[in-house]
N, C-alpha and C positions, 0 to 999 in steps of 0.2 A: 279735585276729579271726588264726584259723588259715588257710594258705594250702594248699590239694592241690597233689599233682607234678602233677598234667595244667594247673592253673593258670600254676604256674610254669615248665612248659616249654613253653605256650601264647607267654610272656612274653620269654622267651626266645629262640625264634624267630623273634619279631617284631623284636625287637632288632638281630638278626642278618641280616636282610633289608636287601640292597643299596638306597639311598636313588637315585632315580632324579634323575640333573645336569639341573638348569635348563636348556634348550636355550636358547643366546640368538635373541636377538630377529634377524628376516632385517633386512640393510641397509633395503629398500624400507619396512619399517614404523616402522624406529629412524628413519631421516631424517625424514620427514615430522613425529614427535614433538620431533625436537631442534631443527627450525624452531619448529615449534609455540611452545615453552620458551622459545627465544631471543628472538622475536617479544613473547611477554607480559611478560618480565621488561625488554625493550628499554620497552616501553609504561609499565611501573611507573616505570621510572629516569626517564623522562622527565616521569612527571607530578608526581614527587614529590622526584625528587634533584637528577639534574643532565641539561643540556641544552645541546648543543652547538650554535653558531652561526656562521653567515659573514660576514665584515664585506665590504661590497661598495662601501665609500665610504674616502675621506681623512680625514673628521674627527676621526680619533683617533691619526693618523701625530703620529710616527715608532713610536708606543710598538704601534697595531697597523694593519698594512697593508694593502689593498684585496688579496682571497684568503687571508686568514687566517683560523682557522679558531679559536675559543675557547670553551671548559668554561666554563658558569654553574651555579655552585652555589646550588640553588632553596629548600635551606631553611635556610642559614643566618642569614638575618632572620626567621625563624619564632623563632628561638632569642636573639638578640639586634637591637639597630637599625644600620642603615649607619653607616660611621666616614668620616671626612674622609678623604680622597685615594681611597678606593676606587673601582676600577671597575663600573660598575652597567649591567645592561641593565632596562630599563621600557618600558612602553605609555604614549605620548605624552599629555596631555590634548585637548580641543580644539581649544587655539593651537598645539599642534605639528602643523605642516603633514607629513604624508609625504610619501615622495619617491617620486616616479614612475618606475618602470624596467620600461621596454618591452624584451619580450620576445616571442618568436614563438610562436604556438600548439603549445604541445605535441600535441596528439591526444590520442585515447582515451587511449591506451598510458600516455603520459607524465602525464598527468591522475591515473591512478588512482595511478603510481608517488610522487606528489606527495602522494598522500590519504595513502599508507601513510609514506612519510617521516615526515610531519606528525605521526601517530601515537605514531613512533617519535621525535621531535625532531630529525630530521633534514635538514628541507626548510625551507621559506621562513613567515618567521613571518609575524604581520598584519602591517597597514599601516601601524604607530604603534609599533612595537618599536625603540627606540632606545640607542645605548650613549655614556655619557658618563662623567665623571669626578667623583665626588662634592665640592664644595668648601664649600660650607656646610651644615649641620645647624640643626634647626630653634631659632629664636632667635639664630641668628650675624647678624651685620652685614658683609655683604659689598658691597665696592665696589673700582674701580678709577678711579685710580691711584697711589699713593705718587711722591715725587718721583723713586725711579727707574723708573717705568713697571710697576710692581708689584699684582697684585690681593693687598688684605688683607682677612685675616678677623680681627673682632673686632680693627681696630690693628694687629694682627700680620702685615707684609707676607710674603709665600709667594715664595721662592726656588724654580721649577719647572723645571727642568732635562728636564723631559719635553714642554717646547714650544719647539718647533723654529721654527715659524713663527707669528710672532705679528700680531695684529692691529695695522694701525697706529694713532697715537695723536693724529693730525691730524684725522681725521673728529668733529664734534661727536657726543656722545654721544646716542643716538636708541632710546628704550623698543622701537622698530617694527623695527630693525633690528639687526643683530651685525656688520657692518662697521668699528664701532672700538673699537677696547681699551678707551676707556673707558666709564665709566656708573654713574649716580647711587648712591649707598649703599641697599641695598635688606636689608630686616630679614625675614631667611626667618619665614615663618609656622608657626604651631607643625606637626606632623604632614607637614611639606614639607622637600624638599632643594633645594639651590641646586646645579644640575649645567650642566660645561660643556665643551667639546670640547677636547684636548691641540692640535688644529690651528687655532688661533684665528681664523685668515686664511681658515676655508672653514665653521666648526661652527657652526650653528646652534642656538643652546643657552638657557639659564635669562635670558642678559643681553636676548634678546630675544621668550621664548618663554613666559619663565616658570618659577616651580619646581615641582617635579614631587610629588605626591603621596607619600608611604611604600609606602602600599597600594598603587600604580602600580607598586612597585618586581618584578619578577619575579627576583632573584636577583643574584648578585655573581659578575663574570667574573674568573677564578681562577688562568686558563693558558692560553697558547697552544701549540695541539696540533699544530696544522702549517700548514705545513709542517716537516718536521722540521728543518731548518736554522733555525727560530726556536723553537722548544721555550724556554719559559721561565715564569716566574709572574709577577703581576700585581697586586705588592704595594703598600701603600701608602708612599709617597715620604716620607724623615722630617722634613719641611721641616713639614707638619702636626703633629707633634707638638710644637712649638711652641706651637700657637692653644690658646688655654684661652677660655673664656666660658661664658653662658648654654648650657643645652642645649635652651631654650624661650623663646619671644617672652614678654616682660616682660607682667604682668597675663594672660597667658593660662595656660590649663591646661595640665599635660605633654601630649605626643604621649602616647597611650595603644602600650603594648608589646605588639607582635601576638602572638596565643596560637602558644604553641607545637603547630605541627604535626605530625601522623603522620609516624613515620620520621625522627630529629631525628639520624641519623649519614648520612653518605654511605656508602651500601652498593656499597662496592667486591665484593666477593662475587659478588653477582647478574651482574655487570658480567661481573667475568673467566668465570662459569660461560658468559653467552651468548656470549662468545667462543670459549670452549672448544666449545662447542656446535657454531658454524659449523665451527670447525677441522677436527673430528674428523667431520663430512658433508661436509669439502672443498670448500666453495661459498665463493667469495672475498666479504669482504666489500666492499661499494659502495654507499655513503650519499649520499644527495641532502644538498644543501647549505641550509642554514637563514639566510635574510637579515638583516640589521642595516640602518634607514635611519641617514644620519649625525644 
């Protein structure tokens, strides 16, 4: 195909035309878009990846103090089962009595703020959200105590440096109360966990409220993020490395592995993007607190 001189001239002329530069979006239009984007990212992160929790009680002292904020990984147990020694957040069964916290009426504005905060995972939880440490897995034999007053798992005694204030040995074991350190051997049912608080003197846990279904676990608490003076990771203590034994109760079928959920990685990029959006807008980030019961 032969092009004419006029066609070449028209093409060259079009190429020489100055391109219009894109006008930047005015701040009054850009700011709402950034806020909406940050909000949507926060909702996605809260629903599938990470969630912040506020500690209102001393049941996990001195590992977690009243007023601490912890981050919970909500996808880790979609790809593997919980392990002994990990700190988990879960929804209690009917036997787990919620703590009643009296608070003044926040008013219409306060209630709206709580609703928004709940959407992004920064407000109060439901009545039965608890945080404890995993002591026994399905099939484990958990009891207390040995000759030195220690909890044993599959006859292996646990040296628990994180237990600063333990329950007394004198009261007789009572399956309806958590006052005594001593309790009879429990074989953890398939698909459930035996959990205890680090502050055994005040913690209401599996000693008197029963094991917790793995399906009720929200996620693993892996870091203290506030206050800044208490930044720390929450790892499983080495004492649990010595524990071996069955993964399921004898004669029971193994607890089913929970299916892999969508978003099996911690999406830190959207989290950074949300923070960047707020920083660009010049709006300070003010979060409400999500609370856990003891």
